[in-house]
C-alpha positions in Angstrom: 28.6 -18.3 -27.7 31.0 -18.7 -24.9 33.5 -21.5 -25.8 33.4 -24.5 -23.5 36.8 -25.3 -21.9 38.1 -28.9 -22.3 37.9 -29.6 -18.6 34.2 -28.6 -18.6 33.3 -31.5 -20.9 33.4 -34.0 -18.1 31.7 -31.8 -15.5 27.9 -31.7 -15.1 26.5 -28.3 -15.9 24.0 -26.5 -13.7 22.2 -25.4 -16.8 22.7 -26.5 -20.4 20.6 -25.9 -23.5 21.2 -26.9 -27.1 19.4 -25.2 -30.0 16.6 -24.3 -27.6 13.6 -23.0 -29.4 10.1 -21.9 -28.3 7.4 -20.7 -30.6 3.8 -19.7 -29.9 0.7 -19.6 -32.2 -0.9 -16.1 -32.0 -4.3 -15.3 -33.5 -4.4 -12.0 -35.4 -7.7 -10.1 -35.5 -8.7 -7.4 -38.0 -9.8 -4.0 -36.8 -13.4 -3.3 -35.7 -16.4 -5.5 -35.2 -16.1 -7.0 -38.7 -12.5 -8.0 -38.1 -13.5 -9.6 -34.8 -16.3 -11.6 -36.4 -14.0 -12.8 -39.2 -11.5 -13.8 -36.6 -14.1 -16.0 -34.9 -15.2 -17.7 -38.2 -11.8 -17.9 -39.9 -9.0 -17.1 -37.4 -5.7 -16.1 -38.9 -2.9 -17.6 -36.9 0.8 -16.6 -37.0 3.8 -18.2 -35.4 5.8 -16.0 -33.1 9.3 -17.1 -32.2 10.2 -16.2 -28.6 13.4 -18.2 -28.2 15.4 -19.0 -31.3 18.2 -21.6 -31.0 19.9 -20.8 -27.8 23.0 -22.7 -26.8 23.9 -22.0 -23.1 26.0 -23.6 -20.5 26.2 -22.4 -16.9 28.5 -24.0 -14.4 27.6 -24.7 -10.8 28.2 -21.6 -8.6 28.2 -19.1 -11.5 26.3 -15.8 -11.3 25.2 -14.9 -14.8 23.4 -11.8 -16.0 20.8 -12.5 -18.7 19.8 -9.3 -20.3 17.9 -7.9 -23.2 15.1 -5.4 -24.2 11.4 -6.1 -23.6 10.3 -9.0 -25.8 13.8 -10.4 -26.3 13.0 -13.8 -24.8 14.4 -13.5 -21.3 11.3 -14.5 -19.3 10.4 -17.2 -21.8 13.9 -18.7 -21.3 13.4 -18.7 -17.5 10.0 -20.5 -17.9 11.7 -23.1 -20.1 14.4 -23.6 -17.5 11.9 -23.9 -14.6 9.7 -26.4 -16.5 6.7 -24.1 -16.8 7.0 -24.3 -20.6 8.2 -27.2 -22.8 10.6 -26.4 -25.7 9.2 -26.5 -29.2 12.5 -28.0 -30.4 16.0 -28.4 -28.9 16.9 -29.6 -25.5 17.3 -28.2 -22.0 18.9 -29.8 -19.0 18.9 -28.4 -15.4 21.2 -30.4 -13.1 21.0 -33.2 -15.6 17.2 -33.3 -15.8 14.6 -32.3 -18.3 12.8 -29.6 -16.2 9.4 -30.0 -17.9 9.2 -33.8 -17.7 10.7 -33.9 -14.2 8.9 -30.9 -12.8 8.7 -32.1 -9.2 12.3 -33.2 -8.9 13.4 -30.0 -10.7 11.3 -27.8 -8.4 13.1 -29.2 -5.3 16.4 -28.0 -6.6 15.5 -24.5 -7.9 14.2 -21.2 -6.5 12.5 -18.5 -8.5 11.9 -14.8 -7.7 9.6 -13.0 -10.2 9.6 -9.3 -9.4 5.9 -8.9 -10.3 4.6 -12.1 -8.7 4.4 -13.4 -5.2 4.7 -16.9 -3.7 3.6 -15.7 -0.2 0.1 -15.9 1.2 -1.4 -12.4 1.2 -3.3 -12.5 4.5 -1.0 -14.6 6.5 1.8 -13.4 8.7 5.2 -13.8 7.0 6.4 -16.4 9.5 3.3 -18.5 8.8 3.9 -18.3 5.0 7.6 -19.4 5.5 6.5 -22.3 7.8 4.1 -23.5 5.1 6.8 -23.3 2.4 9.2 -25.2 4.7 6.6 -28.0 5.2 5.9 -28.1 1.4 9.6 -28.7 0.7 10.0 -31.0 3.8 12.7 -28.8 5.4 13.7 -30.3 8.8 12.4 -28.1 11.6 15.8 -27.5 13.2 17.3 -26.5 9.8 14.3 -24.3 9.1 14.7 -22.4 12.4 18.4 -22.0 11.7 17.8 -20.6 8.2 15.0 -18.3 9.4 17.3 -16.8 12.1 20.0 -16.2 9.5 17.6 -14.6 6.9 16.0 -12.5 9.6 19.4 -11.0 10.4 20.8 -10.6 6.9 17.6 -9.5 5.3 16.4 -7.5 8.3 13.1 -9.5 8.6 12.8 -9.6 12.4 10.0 -7.1 12.7 8.3 -8.4 9.5 7.8 -12.0 10.6 4.5 -11.4 12.5 3.3 -9.0 9.9 0.7 -9.9 7.2 2.2 -9.8 3.7 -0.5 -7.4 2.5 0.7 -4.8 5.0 4.3 -4.8 3.7 6.0 -2.2 1.4 7.4 -3.3 -1.9 10.9 -3.5 -0.6 9.8 -5.6 2.4 7.9 -8.0 0.2 10.9 -8.5 -2.0 13.2 -9.3 1.0 10.5 -11.7 2.2 10.3 -13.3 -1.3 14.1 -14.0 -1.2 13.8 -15.7 2.1 10.9 -17.8 0.8 12.9 -18.7 -2.3 16.0 -19.8 -0.4 14.3 -21.6 2.5 14.7 -25.0 0.9 18.3 -24.3 -0.1 18.0 -24.6 -3.9 21.1 -25.2 -5.9 19.9 -22.8 -8.7 18.1 -19.5 -8.2 16.4 -17.6 -11.1 16.0 -13.9 -10.3 13.6 -12.2 -12.7 13.6 -8.4 -12.1 14.3 -8.8 -8.3 14.9 -5.1 -7.6 12.3 -3.5 -9.8 10.8 -0.4 -8.2 13.0 -0.6 -5.1 14.9 2.2 -3.5 18.7 2.2 -3.4 19.1 1.0 0.2 16.9 -2.0 -0.4 18.6 -2.8 -3.6 22.0 -2.8 -1.9 20.7 -5.1 0.8 19.3 -7.6 -1.7 22.5 -7.5 -3.8 24.7 -8.1 -0.7 22.4 -11.0 0.3 22.6 -12.7 -3.1 26.4 -12.4 -3.2 26.7 -13.9 0.2 24.4 -16.8 -0.7 26.5 -17.5 -3.8 29.7 -17.3 -1.8 28.7 -19.3 1.2 26.4 -21.9 -0.4 27.7 -22.0 -4.0 24.2 -21.2 -5.3 24.1 -20.8 -9.1 22.3 -17.6 -10.0 20.7 -16.6 -13.3 19.7 -12.9 -13.1 17.4 -11.3 -15.7 16.9 -7.6 -15.1 16.6 -4.1 -16.7 18.5 -2.7 -13.8 22.1 -2.9 -15.1 23.3 -1.9 -11.7 22.3 -5.4 -10.6 24.4 -6.9 -13.3 27.5 -4.8 -12.5 27.2 -5.6 -8.8 26.5 -9.4 -9.1 27.6 -10.9 -12.4 31.0 -11.5 -13.9 29.5 -13.0 -17.0 26.7 -11.7 -19.1 24.5 -13.1 -21.8 22.8 -10.6 -24.1 19.8 -11.8 -26.0 18.0 -10.1 -28.9 14.9 -11.4 -30.7 15.3 -14.8 -29.0 19.0 -15.2 -30.0 22.2 -14.8 -28.0 24.3 -12.0 -29.5 26.9 -12.0 -26.7 28.0 -14.5 -24.1 31.2 -13.7 -22.2 32.9 -11.8 -19.4 31.4 -8.5 -18.3 34.9 -7.0 -18.0 35.7 -7.9 -21.6 32.6 -6.2 -23.0 33.2 -3.2 -20.9 36.7 -2.9 -22.1 35.8 -3.5 -25.7 32.8 -1.1 -25.9 33.4 1.1 -22.9 36.6 2.8 -23.9 35.0 6.3 -23.9 35.6 8.2 -20.7 34.7 11.7 -19.5 36.4 14.1 -17.1 34.6 16.9 -15.5 36.4 20.0 -14.1 35.1 22.7 -11.7 37.0 25.8 -12.6 38.0 28.9 -10.7 37.0 31.0 -13.7 35.4 30.3 -17.1 37.6 28.4 -19.6 39.0 30.5 -22.5 37.6 30.0 -26.0 41.1 29.1 -27.1 41.5 26.1 -24.7 43.7 23.5 -26.3 43.1 19.8 -25.7 45.2 16.8 -26.8 44.5 14.9 -30.0 41.6 12.5 -29.5 40.0 14.6 -26.8 36.8 16.7 -27.4 35.0 19.2 -25.3 31.6 17.9 -24.4 30.4 20.7 -22.1 31.6 24.2 -21.6 29.4 26.3 -19.3 30.4 29.1 -17.0 32.9 27.4 -14.6 32.3 23.8 -15.6 34.2 21.9 -18.3 33.6 18.3 -19.4 35.9 16.6 -21.9 35.5 13.2 -23.6 38.2 10.9 -24.8 39.0 7.4 -25.8 41.2 5.6 -23.3 43.1 3.9 -26.2 44.3 7.3 -27.5 44.7 9.4 -24.4 45.2 8.8 -20.7 43.5 10.6 -17.8 46.7 12.1 -16.5 47.5 13.5 -20.0 44.0 15.1 -20.2 44.2 16.4 -16.6 47.7 17.9 -17.1 46.7 19.6 -20.4 43.6 21.3 -18.9 45.3 22.3 -15.6 48.2 23.9 -17.6 45.7 26.4 -19.1 43.1 27.0 -16.4 42.8 27.0 -12.6 41.0 23.8 -11.5 39.2 23.6 -8.2 38.1 20.0 -8.5 37.8 17.3 -11.1 36.3 13.8 -11.5 36.7 10.9 -13.9 33.7 9.0 -15.3 33.9 5.6 -17.0 31.2 4.4 -19.4 28.5 2.5 -17.6 27.0 -0.8 -18.7 23.8 1.0 -19.9 25.8 2.8 -22.5 27.7 -0.3 -23.5 24.5 -2.3 -24.0 23.0 0.5 -26.1 26.0 0.4 -28.3 25.6 -3.3 -28.8 21.9 -3.1 -29.7 22.9 -0.3 -32.1 25.1 -2.7 -34.0 28.5 -2.1 -32.4 29.1 -5.8 -31.9 29.0 -6.4 -35.7 31.2 -3.4 -36.5 33.8 -4.1 -33.9 37.0 -5.8 -34.7 38.5 -8.3 -32.2 
């Protein structure tokens, strides 16, 4: 758990949970018709723990990546924070409120984008959907026009405003969803898989928009995603959850440094590398094929200039590139137990 600094004790958190727990009762049925009939007469119920004692504090204006494998408890956490679900035990406060008991007041202050669900009206033109949302949240007309003009420019929505939502591509719908989510200027935005299935250009536009919204309006963002590129682009802090429990909460840079020490260098050679090629201690040859060579090394035992100099002293190099470990590899290490094996 991320330690709370002394000065934070007197500041209201955007999001704060303590020992947050959510369980569900699930009915298990036996196989076949006989099992189904027994389940009707004498159902066998089991308790499934989705969120298991989460302590979390997010400050106003933070952008936090909330990541984990399928079934880890990410979406359940978001539903607890939005007030859709009530905790089984523990407490949750969003801007000082209980989000389940004060659902209307909470809804006015938050926005949610679910990558697989829409809040827009399928057969209406986008501008009509946005006008309805503006009236639901009682956004002043002048302010709504101002925001729509800004969103139309930054999200490239100009040509989409008169278009029915059902005629939009997935990327167009997601940009429209962001505009709908931010139209009432929420203080907190939950983004649940906001770029799933989108191409690179649309992802870049959405990421840039979220960063600008955070910078200009101080919007707090909690981002849950399987696309770790979103995390690397948007969040400085990550929370990793596994089986409903937080296993890491801290700076993204810290975890990349701690578990992302392994680097690779690839070399394009003028001629094949000799079998007797010598590399410095701590460096291994990962790939040797025709005129391509890839070496792997730990940044704590060898430096990129040392590796480059050693290779170039023995073979003629046409080009080379350095590759750092990406967040995907780091998270795989953590789920493989690296966090427990690591020493501070």
